PDB file of N, CA, C, O and CB in Angstrom:
ATOM      1  N   UNK A   1      11.548   8.084  49.404  1.00  0.00           N
ATOM      2  CA  UNK A   1      10.663   7.547  48.384  1.00  0.00           C
ATOM      3  C   UNK A   1       9.239   7.999  48.729  1.00  0.00           C
ATOM      4  O   UNK A   1       8.793   7.841  49.865  1.00  0.00           O
ATOM      5  CB  UNK A   1      10.770   5.974  48.297  1.00  0.00           C
ATOM      6  N   UNK A   2       8.541   8.554  47.760  1.00  0.00           N
ATOM      7  CA  UNK A   2       7.150   8.963  48.011  1.00  0.00           C
ATOM      8  C   UNK A   2       6.290   7.772  48.442  1.00  0.00           C
ATOM      9  O   UNK A   2       6.520   6.635  48.028  1.00  0.00           O
ATOM     10  CB  UNK A   2       6.547   9.617  46.750  1.00  0.00           C
ATOM     11  N   UNK A   3       5.299   8.062  49.279  1.00  0.00           N
ATOM     12  CA  UNK A   3       4.464   7.001  49.846  1.00  0.00           C
ATOM     13  C   UNK A   3       3.805   6.147  48.764  1.00  0.00           C
ATOM     14  O   UNK A   3       3.806   4.921  48.864  1.00  0.00           O
ATOM     15  CB  UNK A   3       3.396   7.603  50.746  1.00  0.00           C
ATOM     16  N   UNK A   4       3.240   6.781  47.727  1.00  0.00           N
ATOM     17  CA  UNK A   4       2.538   6.016  46.690  1.00  0.00           C
ATOM     18  C   UNK A   4       3.494   5.074  45.953  1.00  0.00           C
ATOM     19  O   UNK A   4       3.127   3.943  45.635  1.00  0.00           O
ATOM     20  CB  UNK A   4       1.863   6.970  45.687  1.00  0.00           C
ATOM     21  N   UNK A   5       4.705   5.533  45.686  1.00  0.00           N
ATOM     22  CA  UNK A   5       5.695   4.692  45.008  1.00  0.00           C
ATOM     23  C   UNK A   5       6.119   3.530  45.908  1.00  0.00           C
ATOM     24  O   UNK A   5       6.283   2.403  45.441  1.00  0.00           O
ATOM     25  CB  UNK A   5       6.929   5.528  44.600  1.00  0.00           C
ATOM     26  N   UNK A   6       6.293   3.814  47.204  1.00  0.00           N
ATOM     27  CA  UNK A   6       6.661   2.774  48.153  1.00  0.00           C
ATOM     28  C   UNK A   6       5.541   1.732  48.259  1.00  0.00           C
ATOM     29  O   UNK A   6       5.809   0.531  48.282  1.00  0.00           O
ATOM     30  CB  UNK A   6       6.964   3.389  49.537  1.00  0.00           C
ATOM     31  N   UNK A   7       4.298   2.190  48.322  1.00  0.00           N
ATOM     32  CA  UNK A   7       3.159   1.281  48.400  1.00  0.00           C
ATOM     33  C   UNK A   7       3.075   0.407  47.148  1.00  0.00           C
ATOM     34  O   UNK A   7       2.787  -0.787  47.243  1.00  0.00           O
ATOM     35  CB  UNK A   7       1.856   2.072  48.585  1.00  0.00           C
ATOM     36  N   UNK A   8       3.323   0.993  45.986  1.00  0.00           N
ATOM     37  CA  UNK A   8       3.333   0.254  44.725  1.00  0.00           C
ATOM     38  C   UNK A   8       4.410  -0.830  44.759  1.00  0.00           C
ATOM     39  O   UNK A   8       4.147  -1.980  44.404  1.00  0.00           O
ATOM     40  CB  UNK A   8       3.568   1.212  43.532  1.00  0.00           C
ATOM     41  N   UNK A   9       5.624  -0.465  45.185  1.00  0.00           N
ATOM     42  CA  UNK A   9       6.736  -1.422  45.244  1.00  0.00           C
ATOM     43  C   UNK A   9       6.441  -2.552  46.218  1.00  0.00           C
ATOM     44  O   UNK A   9       6.683  -3.719  45.910  1.00  0.00           O
ATOM     45  CB  UNK A   9       8.031  -0.714  45.646  1.00  0.00           C
ATOM     46  N   UNK A  10       5.925  -2.216  47.377  1.00  0.00           N
ATOM     47  CA  UNK A  10       5.611  -3.255  48.365  1.00  0.00           C
ATOM     48  C   UNK A  10       4.490  -4.159  47.881  1.00  0.00           C
ATOM     49  O   UNK A  10       4.486  -5.357  48.164  1.00  0.00           O
ATOM     50  CB  UNK A  10       5.226  -2.623  49.702  1.00  0.00           C
ATOM     51  N   UNK A  11       3.545  -3.593  47.158  1.00  0.00           N
ATOM     52  CA  UNK A  11       2.457  -4.409  46.600  1.00  0.00           C
ATOM     53  C   UNK A  11       3.000  -5.410  45.591  1.00  0.00           C
ATOM     54  O   UNK A  11       2.591  -6.571  45.585  1.00  0.00           O
ATOM     55  CB  UNK A  11       1.392  -3.515  45.936  1.00  0.00           C
ATOM     56  N   UNK A  12       3.918  -4.967  44.738  1.00  0.00           N
ATOM     57  CA  UNK A  12       4.555  -5.891  43.793  1.00  0.00           C
ATOM     58  C   UNK A  12       5.340  -6.966  44.536  1.00  0.00           C
ATOM     59  O   UNK A  12       5.320  -8.133  44.144  1.00  0.00           O
ATOM     60  CB  UNK A  12       5.485  -5.127  42.831  1.00  0.00           C
ATOM     61  N   UNK A  13       6.023  -6.580  45.598  1.00  0.00           N
ATOM     62  CA  UNK A  13       6.769  -7.558  46.401  1.00  0.00           C
ATOM     63  C   UNK A  13       5.838  -8.632  46.958  1.00  0.00           C
ATOM     64  O   UNK A  13       6.167  -9.818  46.934  1.00  0.00           O
ATOM     65  CB  UNK A  13       7.510  -6.855  47.552  1.00  0.00           C
ATOM     66  N   UNK A  14       4.680  -8.214  47.458  1.00  0.00           N
ATOM     67  CA  UNK A  14       3.716  -9.165  48.019  1.00  0.00           C
ATOM     68  C   UNK A  14       3.198 -10.101  46.933  1.00  0.00           C
ATOM     69  O   UNK A  14       3.057 -11.302  47.166  1.00  0.00           O
ATOM     70  CB  UNK A  14       2.541  -8.420  48.686  1.00  0.00           C
ATOM     71  N   UNK A  15       2.916  -9.563  45.751  1.00  0.00           N
ATOM     72  CA  UNK A  15       2.434 -10.400  44.647  1.00  0.00           C
ATOM     73  C   UNK A  15       3.495 -11.437  44.281  1.00  0.00           C
ATOM     74  O   UNK A  15       3.191 -12.625  44.172  1.00  0.00           O
ATOM     75  CB  UNK A  15       2.077  -9.529  43.408  1.00  0.00           C
ATOM     76  N   UNK A  16       4.727 -10.995  44.094  1.00  0.00           N
ATOM     77  CA  UNK A  16       5.801 -11.908  43.689  1.00  0.00           C
ATOM     78  C   UNK A  16       6.086 -12.937  44.783  1.00  0.00           C
ATOM     79  O   UNK A  16       6.253 -14.121  44.493  1.00  0.00           O
ATOM     80  CB  UNK A  16       7.082 -11.119  43.358  1.00  0.00           C
ATOM     81  N   UNK A  17       6.143 -12.492  46.031  1.00  0.00           N
ATOM     82  CA  UNK A  17       6.359 -13.434  47.140  1.00  0.00           C
ATOM     83  C   UNK A  17       5.223 -14.446  47.228  1.00  0.00           C
ATOM     84  O   UNK A  17       5.459 -15.639  47.418  1.00  0.00           O
ATOM     85  CB  UNK A  17       6.490 -12.676  48.473  1.00  0.00           C
ATOM     86  N   UNK A  18       4.003 -13.969  47.091  1.00  0.00           N
ATOM     87  CA  UNK A  18       2.842 -14.862  47.164  1.00  0.00           C
ATOM     88  C   UNK A  18       2.845 -15.895  46.058  1.00  0.00           C
ATOM     89  O   UNK A  18       2.524 -17.061  46.290  1.00  0.00           O
ATOM     90  CB  UNK A  18       1.562 -14.063  47.104  1.00  0.00           C
ATOM     91  N   UNK A  19       3.201 -15.480  44.865  1.00  0.00           N
ATOM     92  CA  UNK A  19       3.253 -16.406  43.730  1.00  0.00           C
ATOM     93  C   UNK A  19       4.353 -17.438  43.948  1.00  0.00           C
ATOM     94  O   UNK A  19       4.152 -18.625  43.692  1.00  0.00           O
ATOM     95  CB  UNK A  19       3.487 -15.640  42.405  1.00  0.00           C
ATOM     96  N   UNK A  20       5.512 -16.992  44.417  1.00  0.00           N
ATOM     97  CA  UNK A  20       6.621 -17.937  44.598  1.00  0.00           C
ATOM     98  C   UNK A  20       6.355 -18.931  45.723  1.00  0.00           C
ATOM     99  O   UNK A  20       6.886 -20.041  45.695  1.00  0.00           O
ATOM    100  CB  UNK A  20       7.910 -17.180  44.883  1.00  0.00           C
ATOM    101  N   UNK A  21       5.549 -18.561  46.703  1.00  0.00           N
ATOM    102  CA  UNK A  21       5.250 -19.442  47.837  1.00  0.00           C
ATOM    103  C   UNK A  21       3.977 -20.260  47.640  1.00  0.00           C
ATOM    104  O   UNK A  21       3.688 -21.155  48.435  1.00  0.00           O
ATOM    105  CB  UNK A  21       5.127 -18.625  49.099  1.00  0.00           C
ATOM    106  N   UNK A  22       3.227 -19.965  46.604  1.00  0.00           N
ATOM    107  CA  UNK A  22       1.936 -20.615  46.396  1.00  0.00           C
ATOM    108  C   UNK A  22       2.092 -22.091  46.049  1.00  0.00           C
ATOM    109  O   UNK A  22       2.990 -22.482  45.303  1.00  0.00           O
ATOM    110  CB  UNK A  22       1.166 -19.906  45.295  1.00  0.00           C
ATOM    111  N   UNK A  23       1.208 -22.885  46.603  1.00  0.00           N
ATOM    112  CA  UNK A  23       1.164 -24.304  46.252  1.00  0.00           C
ATOM    113  C   UNK A  23       0.200 -24.546  45.100  1.00  0.00           C
ATOM    114  O   UNK A  23       0.165 -25.643  44.543  1.00  0.00           O
ATOM    115  CB  UNK A  23       0.757 -25.146  47.467  1.00  0.00           C
ATOM    116  N   UNK A  24      -0.571 -23.548  44.743  1.00  0.00           N
ATOM    117  CA  UNK A  24      -1.503 -23.641  43.616  1.00  0.00           C
ATOM    118  C   UNK A  24      -0.742 -23.251  42.356  1.00  0.00           C
ATOM    119  O   UNK A  24      -0.909 -22.142  41.848  1.00  0.00           O
ATOM    120  CB  UNK A  24      -2.770 -22.722  43.828  1.00  0.00           C
ATOM    121  N   UNK A  25       0.079 -24.141  41.859  1.00  0.00           N
ATOM    122  CA  UNK A  25       1.005 -23.843  40.771  1.00  0.00           C
ATOM    123  C   UNK A  25       0.346 -23.702  39.404  1.00  0.00           C
ATOM    124  O   UNK A  25       0.868 -22.991  38.546  1.00  0.00           O
ATOM    125  CB  UNK A  25       2.035 -24.905  40.702  1.00  0.00           C
ATOM    126  N   UNK A  26      -0.773 -24.354  39.185  1.00  0.00           N
ATOM    127  CA  UNK A  26      -1.347 -24.418  37.845  1.00  0.00           C
ATOM    128  C   UNK A  26      -1.600 -23.039  37.241  1.00  0.00           C
ATOM    129  O   UNK A  26      -1.208 -22.792  36.101  1.00  0.00           O
ATOM    130  CB  UNK A  26      -2.637 -25.195  37.881  1.00  0.00           C
ATOM    131  N   UNK A  27      -2.228 -22.160  37.959  1.00  0.00           N
ATOM    132  CA  UNK A  27      -2.601 -20.859  37.408  1.00  0.00           C
ATOM    133  C   UNK A  27      -1.924 -19.692  38.115  1.00  0.00           C
ATOM    134  O   UNK A  27      -2.348 -18.549  37.950  1.00  0.00           O
ATOM    135  CB  UNK A  27      -4.088 -20.688  37.480  1.00  0.00           C
ATOM    136  N   UNK A  28      -0.897 -19.953  38.886  1.00  0.00           N
ATOM    137  CA  UNK A  28      -0.323 -18.888  39.705  1.00  0.00           C
ATOM    138  C   UNK A  28       0.281 -17.755  38.875  1.00  0.00           C
ATOM    139  O   UNK A  28       0.161 -16.594  39.264  1.00  0.00           O
ATOM    140  CB  UNK A  28       0.731 -19.462  40.614  1.00  0.00           C
ATOM    141  N   UNK A  29       0.919 -18.052  37.759  1.00  0.00           N
ATOM    142  CA  UNK A  29       1.480 -16.993  36.921  1.00  0.00           C
ATOM    143  C   UNK A  29       0.368 -16.123  36.357  1.00  0.00           C
ATOM    144  O   UNK A  29       0.479 -14.897  36.340  1.00  0.00           O
ATOM    145  CB  UNK A  29       2.323 -17.588  35.780  1.00  0.00           C
ATOM    146  N   UNK A  30      -0.699 -16.756  35.896  1.00  0.00           N
ATOM    147  CA  UNK A  30      -1.826 -16.007  35.337  1.00  0.00           C
ATOM    148  C   UNK A  30      -2.459 -15.115  36.405  1.00  0.00           C
ATOM    149  O   UNK A  30      -2.788 -13.960  36.137  1.00  0.00           O
ATOM    150  CB  UNK A  30      -2.879 -16.971  34.751  1.00  0.00           C
ATOM    151  N   UNK A  31      -2.628 -15.648  37.602  1.00  0.00           N
ATOM    152  CA  UNK A  31      -3.197 -14.869  38.703  1.00  0.00           C
ATOM    153  C   UNK A  31      -2.265 -13.707  39.067  1.00  0.00           C
ATOM    154  O   UNK A  31      -2.731 -12.593  39.303  1.00  0.00           O
ATOM    155  CB  UNK A  31      -3.444 -15.772  39.939  1.00  0.00           C
ATOM    156  N   UNK A  32      -0.977 -13.958  39.114  1.00  0.00           N
ATOM    157  CA  UNK A  32      -0.015 -12.902  39.423  1.00  0.00           C
ATOM    158  C   UNK A  32      -0.046 -11.773  38.413  1.00  0.00           C
ATOM    159  O   UNK A  32      -0.013 -10.601  38.788  1.00  0.00           O
ATOM    160  CB  UNK A  32       1.373 -13.473  39.493  1.00  0.00           C
ATOM    161  N   UNK A  33      -0.108 -12.113  37.136  1.00  0.00           N
ATOM    162  CA  UNK A  33      -0.177 -11.094  36.087  1.00  0.00           C
ATOM    163  C   UNK A  33      -1.494 -10.324  36.193  1.00  0.00           C
ATOM    164  O   UNK A  33      -1.523  -9.113  35.977  1.00  0.00           O
ATOM    165  CB  UNK A  33      -0.037 -11.741  34.682  1.00  0.00           C
ATOM    166  N   UNK A  34      -2.576 -11.018  36.523  1.00  0.00           N
ATOM    167  CA  UNK A  34      -3.871 -10.365  36.714  1.00  0.00           C
ATOM    168  C   UNK A  34      -3.798  -9.355  37.867  1.00  0.00           C
ATOM    169  O   UNK A  34      -4.231  -8.212  37.724  1.00  0.00           O
ATOM    170  CB  UNK A  34      -4.973 -11.417  36.988  1.00  0.00           C
ATOM    171  N   UNK A  35      -3.250  -9.784  39.005  1.00  0.00           N
ATOM    172  CA  UNK A  35      -3.120  -8.884  40.154  1.00  0.00           C
ATOM    173  C   UNK A  35      -2.218  -7.698  39.827  1.00  0.00           C
ATOM    174  O   UNK A  35      -2.495  -6.572  40.240  1.00  0.00           O
ATOM    175  CB  UNK A  35      -2.570  -9.643  41.366  1.00  0.00           C
ATOM    176  N   UNK A  36      -1.141  -7.949  39.088  1.00  0.00           N
ATOM    177  CA  UNK A  36      -0.269  -6.870  38.672  1.00  0.00           C
ATOM    178  C   UNK A  36      -1.034  -5.881  37.804  1.00  0.00           C
ATOM    179  O   UNK A  36      -0.850  -4.670  37.931  1.00  0.00           O
ATOM    180  CB  UNK A  36       0.947  -7.417  37.920  1.00  0.00           C
ATOM    181  N   UNK A  37      -1.896  -6.391  36.921  1.00  0.00           N
ATOM    182  CA  UNK A  37      -2.710  -5.523  36.073  1.00  0.00           C
ATOM    183  C   UNK A  37      -3.620  -4.620  36.887  1.00  0.00           C
ATOM    184  O   UNK A  37      -3.797  -3.448  36.555  1.00  0.00           O
ATOM    185  CB  UNK A  37      -3.539  -6.353  35.118  1.00  0.00           C
ATOM    186  N   UNK A  38      -4.198  -5.161  37.952  1.00  0.00           N
ATOM    187  CA  UNK A  38      -5.038  -4.343  38.833  1.00  0.00           C
ATOM    188  C   UNK A  38      -4.214  -3.253  39.511  1.00  0.00           C
ATOM    189  O   UNK A  38      -4.656  -2.110  39.631  1.00  0.00           O
ATOM    190  CB  UNK A  38      -5.724  -5.223  39.893  1.00  0.00           C
ATOM    191  N   UNK A  39      -3.030  -3.612  39.946  1.00  0.00           N
ATOM    192  CA  UNK A  39      -2.148  -2.651  40.598  1.00  0.00           C
ATOM    193  C   UNK A  39      -1.733  -1.549  39.622  1.00  0.00           C
ATOM    194  O   UNK A  39      -1.710  -0.373  39.986  1.00  0.00           O
ATOM    195  CB  UNK A  39      -0.907  -3.359  41.162  1.00  0.00           C
ATOM    196  N   UNK A  40      -1.412  -1.918  38.410  1.00  0.00           N
ATOM    197  CA  UNK A  40      -1.013  -0.936  37.402  1.00  0.00           C
ATOM    198  C   UNK A  40      -2.187  -0.035  37.042  1.00  0.00           C
ATOM    199  O   UNK A  40      -2.012   1.172  36.871  1.00  0.00           O
ATOM    200  CB  UNK A  40      -0.474  -1.639  36.143  1.00  0.00           C
ATOM    201  N   UNK A  41      -3.388  -0.610  36.924  1.00  0.00           N
ATOM    202  CA  UNK A  41      -4.574   0.194  36.624  1.00  0.00           C
ATOM    203  C   UNK A  41      -4.829   1.221  37.721  1.00  0.00           C
ATOM    204  O   UNK A  41      -5.299   2.326  37.450  1.00  0.00           O
ATOM    205  CB  UNK A  41      -5.805  -0.708  36.451  1.00  0.00           C
ATOM    206  N   UNK A  42      -4.519   0.853  38.947  1.00  0.00           N
ATOM    207  CA  UNK A  42      -4.701   1.767  40.075  1.00  0.00           C
ATOM    208  C   UNK A  42      -3.627   2.855  40.094  1.00  0.00           C
ATOM    209  O   UNK A  42      -3.798   3.883  40.749  1.00  0.00           O
ATOM    210  CB  UNK A  42      -4.681   0.991  41.393  1.00  0.00           C
ATOM    211  N   UNK A  43      -2.535   2.634  39.387  1.00  0.00           N
ATOM    212  CA  UNK A  43      -1.413   3.582  39.331  1.00  0.00           C
ATOM    213  C   UNK A  43      -1.153   3.994  37.890  1.00  0.00           C
ATOM    214  O   UNK A  43      -0.035   3.848  37.396  1.00  0.00           O
ATOM    215  CB  UNK A  43      -0.134   2.965  39.952  1.00  0.00           C
ATOM    216  N   UNK A  44      -2.151   4.495  37.226  1.00  0.00           N
ATOM    217  CA  UNK A  44      -2.064   4.838  35.801  1.00  0.00           C
ATOM    218  C   UNK A  44      -0.873   5.743  35.511  1.00  0.00           C
ATOM    219  O   UNK A  44      -0.616   6.719  36.217  1.00  0.00           O
ATOM    220  CB  UNK A  44      -3.352   5.518  35.340  1.00  0.00           C
ATOM    221  N   UNK A  45      -0.158   5.387  34.455  1.00  0.00           N
ATOM    222  CA  UNK A  45       0.941   6.209  33.992  1.00  0.00           C
ATOM    223  C   UNK A  45       2.246   6.052  34.751  1.00  0.00           C
ATOM    224  O   UNK A  45       3.217   6.746  34.451  1.00  0.00           O
ATOM    225  CB  UNK A  45       0.540   7.599  34.043  1.00  0.00           C
ATOM    226  N   UNK A  46       2.291   5.162  35.723  1.00  0.00           N
ATOM    227  CA  UNK A  46       3.509   4.994  36.517  1.00  0.00           C
ATOM    228  C   UNK A  46       4.570   4.156  35.801  1.00  0.00           C
ATOM    229  O   UNK A  46       5.763   4.350  36.032  1.00  0.00           O
ATOM    230  CB  UNK A  46       3.169   4.352  37.846  1.00  0.00           C
ATOM    231  N   UNK A  47       4.155   3.238  34.943  1.00  0.00           N
ATOM    232  CA  UNK A  47       5.093   2.323  34.284  1.00  0.00           C
ATOM    233  C   UNK A  47       4.911   2.351  32.778  1.00  0.00           C
ATOM    234  O   UNK A  47       3.794   2.479  32.275  1.00  0.00           O
ATOM    235  CB  UNK A  47       4.910   0.894  34.807  1.00  0.00           C
ATOM    236  N   UNK A  48       6.027   2.229  32.062  1.00  0.00           N
ATOM    237  CA  UNK A  48       5.931   2.107  30.613  1.00  0.00           C
ATOM    238  C   UNK A  48       5.824   0.628  30.230  1.00  0.00           C
ATOM    239  O   UNK A  48       5.946  -0.251  31.083  1.00  0.00           O
ATOM    240  CB  UNK A  48       7.157   2.768  29.922  1.00  0.00           C
ATOM    241  N   UNK A  49       5.599   0.369  28.965  1.00  0.00           N
ATOM    242  CA  UNK A  49       5.364  -0.998  28.480  1.00  0.00           C
ATOM    243  C   UNK A  49       6.544  -1.929  28.765  1.00  0.00           C
ATOM    244  O   UNK A  49       6.331  -3.095  29.097  1.00  0.00           O
ATOM    245  CB  UNK A  49       5.084  -0.977  26.983  1.00  0.00           C
ATOM    246  N   UNK A  50       7.776  -1.443  28.643  1.00  0.00           N
ATOM    247  CA  UNK A  50       8.950  -2.288  28.898  1.00  0.00           C
ATOM    248  C   UNK A  50       9.025  -2.727  30.361  1.00  0.00           C
ATOM    249  O   UNK A  50       9.358  -3.876  30.652  1.00  0.00           O
ATOM    250  CB  UNK A  50      10.232  -1.541  28.517  1.00  0.00           C
ATOM    251  N   UNK A  51       8.718  -1.822  31.266  1.00  0.00           N
ATOM    252  CA  UNK A  51       8.735  -2.176  32.690  1.00  0.00           C
ATOM    253  C   UNK A  51       7.627  -3.167  33.017  1.00  0.00           C
ATOM    254  O   UNK A  51       7.821  -4.080  33.819  1.00  0.00           O
ATOM    255  CB  UNK A  51       8.590  -0.918  33.562  1.00  0.00           C
ATOM    256  N   UNK A  52       6.471  -2.988  32.400  1.00  0.00           N
ATOM    257  CA  UNK A  52       5.359  -3.921  32.619  1.00  0.00           C
ATOM    258  C   UNK A  52       5.744  -5.316  32.149  1.00  0.00           C
ATOM    259  O   UNK A  52       5.486  -6.297  32.846  1.00  0.00           O
ATOM    260  CB  UNK A  52       4.085  -3.441  31.885  1.00  0.00           C
ATOM    261  N   UNK A  53       6.357  -5.414  30.977  1.00  0.00           N
ATOM    262  CA  UNK A  53       6.788  -6.720  30.462  1.00  0.00           C
ATOM    263  C   UNK A  53       7.837  -7.357  31.379  1.00  0.00           C
ATOM    264  O   UNK A  53       7.811  -8.565  31.612  1.00  0.00           O
ATOM    265  CB  UNK A  53       7.356  -6.571  29.036  1.00  0.00           C
ATOM    266  N   UNK A  54       8.748  -6.548  31.892  1.00  0.00           N
ATOM    267  CA  UNK A  54       9.779  -7.071  32.795  1.00  0.00           C
ATOM    268  C   UNK A  54       9.153  -7.619  34.075  1.00  0.00           C
ATOM    269  O   UNK A  54       9.546  -8.685  34.551  1.00  0.00           O
ATOM    270  CB  UNK A  54      10.805  -5.974  33.134  1.00  0.00           C
ATOM    271  N   UNK A  55       8.191  -6.902  34.630  1.00  0.00           N
ATOM    272  CA  UNK A  55       7.526  -7.367  35.851  1.00  0.00           C
ATOM    273  C   UNK A  55       6.735  -8.639  35.574  1.00  0.00           C
ATOM    274  O   UNK A  55       6.724  -9.554  36.398  1.00  0.00           O
ATOM    275  CB  UNK A  55       6.596  -6.273  36.415  1.00  0.00           C
ATOM    276  N   UNK A  56       6.077  -8.705  34.430  1.00  0.00           N
ATOM    277  CA  UNK A  56       5.349  -9.927  34.059  1.00  0.00           C
ATOM    278  C   UNK A  56       6.306 -11.110  33.976  1.00  0.00           C
ATOM    279  O   UNK A  56       5.973 -12.210  34.418  1.00  0.00           O
ATOM    280  CB  UNK A  56       4.614  -9.741  32.709  1.00  0.00           C
ATOM    281  N   UNK A  57       7.484 -10.894  33.419  1.00  0.00           N
ATOM    282  CA  UNK A  57       8.483 -11.968  33.333  1.00  0.00           C
ATOM    283  C   UNK A  57       8.937 -12.416  34.717  1.00  0.00           C
ATOM    284  O   UNK A  57       9.106 -13.610  34.962  1.00  0.00           O
ATOM    285  CB  UNK A  57       9.693 -11.509  32.512  1.00  0.00           C
ATOM    286  N   UNK A  58       9.133 -11.463  35.616  1.00  0.00           N
ATOM    287  CA  UNK A  58       9.533 -11.806  36.986  1.00  0.00           C
ATOM    288  C   UNK A  58       8.448 -12.630  37.662  1.00  0.00           C
ATOM    289  O   UNK A  58       8.747 -13.600  38.359  1.00  0.00           O
ATOM    290  CB  UNK A  58       9.824 -10.532  37.808  1.00  0.00           C
ATOM    291  N   UNK A  59       7.194 -12.251  37.461  1.00  0.00           N
ATOM    292  CA  UNK A  59       6.079 -13.000  38.052  1.00  0.00           C
ATOM    293  C   UNK A  59       6.038 -14.418  37.490  1.00  0.00           C
ATOM    294  O   UNK A  59       5.831 -15.374  38.238  1.00  0.00           O
ATOM    295  CB  UNK A  59       4.735 -12.280  37.788  1.00  0.00           C
ATOM    296  N   UNK A  60       6.232 -14.560  36.195  1.00  0.00           N
ATOM    297  CA  UNK A  60       6.236 -15.903  35.591  1.00  0.00           C
ATOM    298  C   UNK A  60       7.395 -16.744  36.130  1.00  0.00           C
ATOM    299  O   UNK A  60       7.225 -17.935  36.388  1.00  0.00           O
ATOM    300  CB  UNK A  60       6.331 -15.802  34.052  1.00  0.00           C
ATOM    301  N   UNK A  61       8.561 -16.136  36.299  1.00  0.00           N
ATOM    302  CA  UNK A  61       9.698 -16.872  36.867  1.00  0.00           C
ATOM    303  C   UNK A  61       9.414 -17.282  38.309  1.00  0.00           C
ATOM    304  O   UNK A  61       9.779 -18.381  38.725  1.00  0.00           O
ATOM    305  CB  UNK A  61      10.980 -16.019  36.802  1.00  0.00           C
ATOM    306  N   UNK A  62       8.769 -16.409  39.068  1.00  0.00           N
ATOM    307  CA  UNK A  62       8.417 -16.743  40.454  1.00  0.00           C
ATOM    308  C   UNK A  62       7.453 -17.918  40.492  1.00  0.00           C
ATOM    309  O   UNK A  62       7.533 -18.760  41.386  1.00  0.00           O
ATOM    310  CB  UNK A  62       7.797 -15.527  41.169  1.00  0.00           C
ATOM    311  N   UNK A  63       6.543 -17.979  39.529  1.00  0.00           N
ATOM    312  CA  UNK A  63       5.572 -19.079  39.477  1.00  0.00           C
ATOM    313  C   UNK A  63       6.241 -20.398  39.117  1.00  0.00           C
ATOM    314  O   UNK A  63       5.789 -21.461  39.541  1.00  0.00           O
ATOM    315  CB  UNK A  63       4.468 -18.766  38.467  1.00  0.00           C
ATOM    316  N   UNK A  64       7.310 -20.334  38.340  1.00  0.00           N
ATOM    317  CA  UNK A  64       7.995 -21.551  37.905  1.00  0.00           C
ATOM    318  C   UNK A  64       9.021 -22.051  38.920  1.00  0.00           C
ATOM    319  O   UNK A  64       9.423 -23.213  38.872  1.00  0.00           O
ATOM    320  CB  UNK A  64       8.675 -21.305  36.583  1.00  0.00           C
ATOM    321  N   UNK A  65       9.441 -21.193  39.824  1.00  0.00           N
ATOM    322  CA  UNK A  65      10.483 -21.557  40.792  1.00  0.00           C
ATOM    323  C   UNK A  65       9.947 -22.545  41.818  1.00  0.00           C
ATOM    324  O   UNK A  65       8.759 -22.557  42.141  1.00  0.00           O
ATOM    325  CB  UNK A  65      11.023 -20.304  41.501  1.00  0.00           C
ATOM    326  N   UNK A  66      10.850 -23.367  42.318  1.00  0.00           N
ATOM    327  CA  UNK A  66      10.499 -24.281  43.405  1.00  0.00           C
ATOM    328  C   UNK A  66      10.187 -23.450  44.637  1.00  0.00           C
ATOM    329  O   UNK A  66      10.922 -22.521  44.971  1.00  0.00           O
ATOM    330  CB  UNK A  66      11.650 -25.303  43.692  1.00  0.00           C
ATOM    331  N   UNK A  67       9.118 -23.779  45.297  1.00  0.00           N
ATOM    332  CA  UNK A  67       8.754 -23.045  46.500  1.00  0.00           C
ATOM    333  C   UNK A  67       9.720 -23.365  47.637  1.00  0.00           C
ATOM    334  O   UNK A  67      10.013 -24.532  47.896  1.00  0.00           O
ATOM    335  CB  UNK A  67       7.314 -23.374  46.915  1.00  0.00           C
ATOM    336  N   UNK A  68      10.216 -22.328  48.316  1.00  0.00           N
ATOM    337  CA  UNK A  68      11.131 -22.568  49.437  1.00  0.00           C
ATOM    338  C   UNK A  68      10.389 -22.912  50.728  1.00  0.00           C
ATOM    339  O   UNK A  68      11.009 -23.018  51.786  1.00  0.00           O
ATOM    340  CB  UNK A  68      12.008 -21.347  49.663  1.00  0.00           C
ATOM    341  N   UNK A  69       9.098 -23.083  50.651  1.00  0.00           N
ATOM    342  CA  UNK A  69       8.282 -23.356  51.835  1.00  0.00           C
ATOM    343  C   UNK A  69       8.704 -24.675  52.477  1.00  0.00           C
ATOM    344  O   UNK A  69       8.890 -25.683  51.795  1.00  0.00           O
ATOM    345  CB  UNK A  69       6.783 -23.395  51.465  1.00  0.00           C
ATOM    346  N   UNK A  70       8.849 -24.650  53.785  1.00  0.00           N
ATOM    347  CA  UNK A  70       9.202 -25.850  54.536  1.00  0.00           C
ATOM    348  C   UNK A  70       7.955 -26.692  54.731  1.00  0.00           C
ATOM    349  O   UNK A  70       6.914 -26.178  55.140  1.00  0.00           O
ATOM    350  CB  UNK A  70       9.845 -25.490  55.902  1.00  0.00           C
ATOM    351  N   UNK A  71       8.050 -27.954  54.448  1.00  0.00           N
ATOM    352  CA  UNK A  71       6.904 -28.840  54.683  1.00  0.00           C
ATOM    353  C   UNK A  71       7.382 -30.116  55.355  1.00  0.00           C
ATOM    354  O   UNK A  71       8.519 -30.548  55.168  1.00  0.00           O
ATOM    355  CB  UNK A  71       6.166 -29.167  53.355  1.00  0.00           C
ATOM    356  N   UNK A  72       6.510 -30.697  56.126  1.00  0.00           N
ATOM    357  CA  UNK A  72       6.829 -31.931  56.849  1.00  0.00           C
ATOM    358  C   UNK A  72       6.457 -33.143  56.034  1.00  0.00           C
ATOM    359  O   UNK A  72       6.652 -34.272  56.483  1.00  0.00           O
ATOM    360  CB  UNK A  72       6.115 -31.971  58.193  1.00  0.00           C
TER     361      UNK A  72
END
């Protein structure tokens, strides 16, 4: 996998993981979509509209999921 593509994928992984683990639930989906937009802007032409919508949906689902974080 080319380095730029790998970096893009790992960046998306970090965004999705961060959103799913966040305790700041109120705006986490909006923040995730915003961060994804910055990543896409930095990688112009890498994704088509359907892929962007799919990633946005994944981010929204991650924001709605119960956090698996262990708490005392």
